[in-house]
Legacy VTK file of the C-alpha trace (Angstrom):
# vtk DataFile Version 3.0
C-alpha trace
ASCII
DATASET POLYDATA
POINTS 90 float
0.030 0.058 -0.015
1.188 3.506 -0.643
2.153 5.541 2.440
-0.902 7.800 2.041
-3.270 4.909 2.488
-1.214 3.582 5.444
-1.490 6.965 7.233
-5.258 7.156 6.443
-5.823 3.588 7.854
-3.927 4.411 11.020
-5.896 7.676 11.474
-9.199 5.928 10.980
-8.131 3.159 13.456
-6.990 5.777 15.970
-10.298 7.667 15.700
-12.273 4.439 16.112
-10.365 3.594 19.279
-10.900 7.069 20.607
-14.575 6.866 19.844
-14.840 3.549 21.694
-13.020 5.032 24.682
-15.300 8.046 24.803
-18.405 5.908 24.492
-17.213 3.698 27.407
-16.524 6.846 29.510
-19.989 8.157 28.854
-21.496 4.811 29.742
-19.626 4.638 32.983
-20.518 8.216 33.895
-24.140 7.543 33.206
-24.072 4.396 35.427
-22.408 6.338 38.229
-24.907 9.231 37.957
-27.740 6.671 38.136
-26.218 5.078 41.234
-25.748 8.480 42.821
-29.454 9.333 42.184
-30.483 6.031 43.775
-28.330 6.836 46.884
-29.746 10.370 47.139
-33.229 8.923 47.152
-32.348 6.522 49.888
-30.876 9.336 51.965
-34.058 11.327 51.454
-36.201 8.405 52.407
-34.103 8.014 55.660
-34.459 11.681 56.467
-38.218 11.535 55.976
-38.364 8.491 58.222
-36.364 10.256 60.882
-38.586 13.324 60.623
-41.698 11.248 60.965
-40.314 9.543 64.028
-39.453 12.853 65.637
-42.984 14.147 64.998
-44.484 10.913 66.432
-42.305 11.185 69.606
-43.138 14.944 70.005
-46.919 14.245 69.597
-46.602 11.514 72.189
-45.141 13.961 74.677
-41.541 12.841 74.314
-38.729 15.161 75.223
-37.876 17.980 72.765
-34.253 18.640 71.853
-32.405 21.220 73.826
-31.701 24.088 71.425
-30.205 26.377 73.964
-27.167 28.462 73.136
-24.938 26.385 75.406
-25.558 23.226 73.183
-24.387 25.038 70.028
-20.771 25.468 69.113
-19.285 28.886 69.548
-19.300 30.902 66.354
-15.660 31.738 67.034
-14.418 28.191 67.439
-12.420 28.439 64.260
-10.619 31.511 65.609
-9.430 29.408 68.563
-7.870 26.741 66.296
-5.162 25.523 66.652
-5.338 24.941 70.472
-2.811 26.904 72.395
-0.921 24.662 74.689
2.607 24.079 75.774
3.105 21.178 73.394
1.817 22.999 70.320
4.497 23.878 67.784
3.814 26.727 65.403
LINES 1 91
90 0 1 2 3 4 5 6 7 8 9 10 11 12 13 14 15 16 17 18 19 20 21 22 23 24 25 26 27 28 29 30 31 32 33 34 35 36 37 38 39 40 41 42 43 44 45 46 47 48 49 50 51 52 53 54 55 56 57 58 59 60 61 62 63 64 65 66 67 68 69 70 71 72 73 74 75 76 77 78 79 80 81 82 83 84 85 86 87 88 89
């Protein structure tokens, strides 16, 4: 075969391999996105179940959570990091 046809054949072969690679990548991405959607749905179902349980307990007269300021983290906790101690090296 003349060199022109050899180059053309190699180019077509390379393009076909690249197309197969891209198609496989799209297939895998689609499968992962589908799996992520299923997991998100499961998380939502769990959150709804927890919320229903909380509402049932509250309606039954159960204890309500303590939302006082003392139970919340300080808004400046990041400003105090890293902890200052004798062993802390800066």
